[in-house]
Each structure stands twice: as C-alpha cells, then as structure tokens.
C-alpha positions as CSV (number, residue, x, y, z in Angstrom):
1,X,-23.8,36.4,37.3
2,X,-24.6,37.3,33.7
3,X,-21.9,37.2,31.0
4,X,-21.2,40.2,28.9
5,X,-23.3,39.5,25.8
6,X,-22.9,41.6,22.7
7,X,-26.1,42.8,21.1
8,X,-25.9,41.8,17.4
9,X,-28.1,44.7,16.4
10,X,-26.2,47.4,18.3
11,X,-24.7,49.9,15.7
12,X,-21.4,49.8,17.5
13,X,-21.2,46.1,17.0
14,X,-22.2,46.3,13.4
15,X,-19.9,49.2,12.3
16,X,-17.0,49.1,14.7
17,X,-16.2,45.4,14.9
18,X,-12.6,44.9,14.2
19,X,-13.0,42.8,11.1
20,X,-16.7,42.0,10.6
21,X,-17.2,44.2,7.5
22,X,-14.4,42.4,5.6
23,X,-15.8,38.9,6.5
24,X,-19.3,39.9,5.4
25,X,-18.3,41.9,2.3
26,X,-15.9,39.4,0.8
27,X,-18.8,37.1,-0.2
28,X,-20.2,39.6,-2.8
29,X,-17.3,39.7,-5.3
30,X,-16.8,35.9,-4.9
31,X,-20.5,35.1,-5.6
32,X,-20.8,37.7,-8.4
33,X,-17.7,36.5,-10.1
34,X,-18.8,32.9,-10.1
35,X,-22.3,33.8,-11.3
36,X,-20.7,35.9,-14.1
37,X,-18.5,33.1,-15.2
38,X,-21.5,30.7,-15.3
39,X,-23.6,33.2,-17.2
40,X,-20.7,33.8,-19.7
41,X,-20.3,30.0,-20.2
42,X,-24.0,29.7,-20.8
43,X,-23.9,32.6,-23.2
44,X,-20.9,31.1,-25.0
45,X,-22.7,27.7,-25.4
46,X,-26.2,29.0,-26.3
47,X,-25.4,32.3,-27.9
48,X,-28.0,34.1,-25.7
49,X,-27.5,37.8,-25.3
50,X,-29.4,37.9,-22.0
51,X,-26.9,35.6,-20.4
52,X,-24.0,37.7,-21.8
53,X,-25.6,40.8,-20.4
54,X,-26.0,39.1,-17.0
55,X,-22.3,38.1,-17.1
56,X,-21.2,41.6,-17.9
57,X,-23.2,43.3,-15.1
58,X,-22.2,40.7,-12.6
59,X,-18.6,41.3,-13.5
60,X,-19.0,45.0,-13.2
61,X,-20.5,44.8,-9.7
62,X,-17.9,42.2,-8.7
63,X,-15.1,44.5,-9.8
64,X,-16.5,47.5,-8.0
65,X,-17.2,45.5,-4.8
66,X,-13.5,44.5,-4.6
67,X,-12.6,48.1,-3.6
68,X,-14.5,48.1,-0.2
69,X,-13.4,44.5,0.3
70,X,-9.7,45.4,0.0
71,X,-10.2,48.5,2.1
72,X,-11.9,46.6,4.9
73,X,-9.2,43.9,4.7
74,X,-6.5,46.5,5.2
75,X,-8.5,48.1,8.0
76,X,-8.9,44.6,9.7
77,X,-5.1,44.2,9.5
78,X,-4.6,47.7,11.1
79,X,-7.2,47.1,13.9
80,X,-6.5,43.5,14.8
81,X,-2.7,43.4,14.3
82,X,-2.1,47.1,14.9
83,X,-0.2,47.4,11.6
84,X,2.4,44.7,12.5
85,X,4.6,43.4,9.7
86,X,2.7,40.8,7.7
87,X,4.2,37.3,7.2
88,X,3.1,33.8,6.4
89,X,-0.5,33.0,5.4
90,X,-1.6,36.6,6.1
91,X,1.0,38.1,3.7
92,X,0.1,35.5,1.1
93,X,-3.6,36.2,1.5
94,X,-3.0,39.9,1.0
95,X,-0.9,39.4,-2.1
96,X,-3.4,36.9,-3.6
97,X,-6.3,39.2,-2.7
98,X,-4.6,42.0,-4.7
99,X,-3.9,39.7,-7.6
100,X,-7.5,38.4,-7.5
101,X,-8.9,42.0,-7.5
102,X,-6.7,42.9,-10.5
103,X,-7.8,39.7,-12.3
104,X,-11.5,40.5,-11.7
105,X,-11.1,44.0,-13.1
106,X,-9.2,42.6,-16.1
107,X,-11.9,40.0,-16.8
108,X,-14.5,42.8,-16.7
109,X,-12.3,45.0,-19.0
110,X,-12.2,42.2,-21.6
111,X,-16.0,42.2,-21.6
112,X,-16.2,46.0,-21.5
113,X,-13.8,46.4,-24.5
114,X,-15.7,43.8,-26.6
115,X,-19.0,45.6,-25.9
116,X,-17.6,49.0,-26.6
117,X,-15.9,47.9,-29.9
118,X,-19.0,45.8,-30.8
119,X,-16.7,42.8,-31.4
120,X,-17.1,39.2,-30.3
121,X,-15.6,38.3,-27.0
122,X,-12.2,36.5,-27.4
123,X,-12.3,32.8,-26.9
124,X,-9.4,32.9,-24.4
125,X,-11.6,34.7,-22.0
126,X,-13.2,31.5,-20.6
127,X,-9.8,30.1,-19.6
128,X,-8.9,33.5,-18.1
129,X,-12.2,33.6,-16.2
130,X,-11.6,30.1,-14.8
131,X,-8.1,31.1,-13.8
132,X,-9.6,34.1,-12.0
133,X,-12.1,32.0,-10.2
134,X,-9.3,29.6,-9.2
135,X,-7.2,32.5,-7.8
136,X,-10.2,33.9,-5.9
137,X,-10.9,30.4,-4.5
138,X,-7.3,30.0,-3.3
139,X,-7.4,33.5,-1.7
140,X,-10.7,32.6,0.0
141,X,-9.2,29.3,1.2
142,X,-6.4,31.1,2.9
143,X,-8.8,33.7,4.4
144,X,-10.7,30.8,5.8
145,X,-7.6,29.7,7.7
146,X,-7.1,33.2,9.0
147,X,-10.6,33.5,10.3
148,X,-10.6,30.0,11.8
149,X,-13.2,28.6,9.5
150,X,-10.8,26.2,7.7
151,X,-8.6,25.4,10.7
152,X,-6.7,27.2,13.5
153,X,-7.1,30.9,13.1
C-alpha cells in the first residue's frame, strides 16, 4: 500500500500550506539585515560609499520584506491554531517579531534621514544596528522552537 505523498511542486502545496510561506519568507529580512549591518560596519571603517549604498538598499529591502513576513506569521497563527489565544513562547515570538520589525524600519529610517539631509550617519547607529540584529536573533531563536528546529515544536 502506498503512503499519501505530497508533491512538493504542486501549487496547492506551495501556496496553501498552513505555514510554509512564513517559514520561507522569514529568512529574507534576517539575511538582508545582517548583510546591511556588515556593509555599514565596512563603510564606517573604510569610508567607502559603495558599502554604505549596499547597506542602505539591503536595509530598505529588509524593512519592506518584514510586511509579508508579519502577515504570513499572523496567517499561520490563524490557520494552525484557528485564532486561539496566544500564550507562552508563541506570544513572546509575536511580540518580539513586531518589535524586531519596528527596529528594522527605524534603522532604515536613520539611514534614509541621513541620506536625505546629506549629513553623516550618527555614530550611535552601529550600536542600534547590533541591538536590532540581537532582537531579530532572539525572535528567530524562539521561532525555531515553535517550528521544532531548536527543540520540541
């Protein structure tokens, strides 16, 4: 007897999975933020405009990509838990995800404002960027527990 195997290329599997979109999309803002912070640190140390530009555009795309990530996270909650009241790690993950998203947008805004006003970036931004990366890492760590990657899920 053959087991019921799901075709990974079936459009229903791709677009209607209960949480697959969130699990896939979350990697974009995380990677883009980390790359942006590395580029910004390189730009700060070397005074290279190309690295500063790369940091800015990575931050822009990271900020924009938080919108579908938050939306798919909320949809995953609705589909998987049928809108049950959140508690424990899942509630903390949602709160930290919202905080992380706001921080990413604020980091981008600091860069945007400096570019628009044609002023140097403030020195405090590097600590702010590292704080944002730390918050995103903590949020991702909790998400790993929820998905079963970091432990029971």
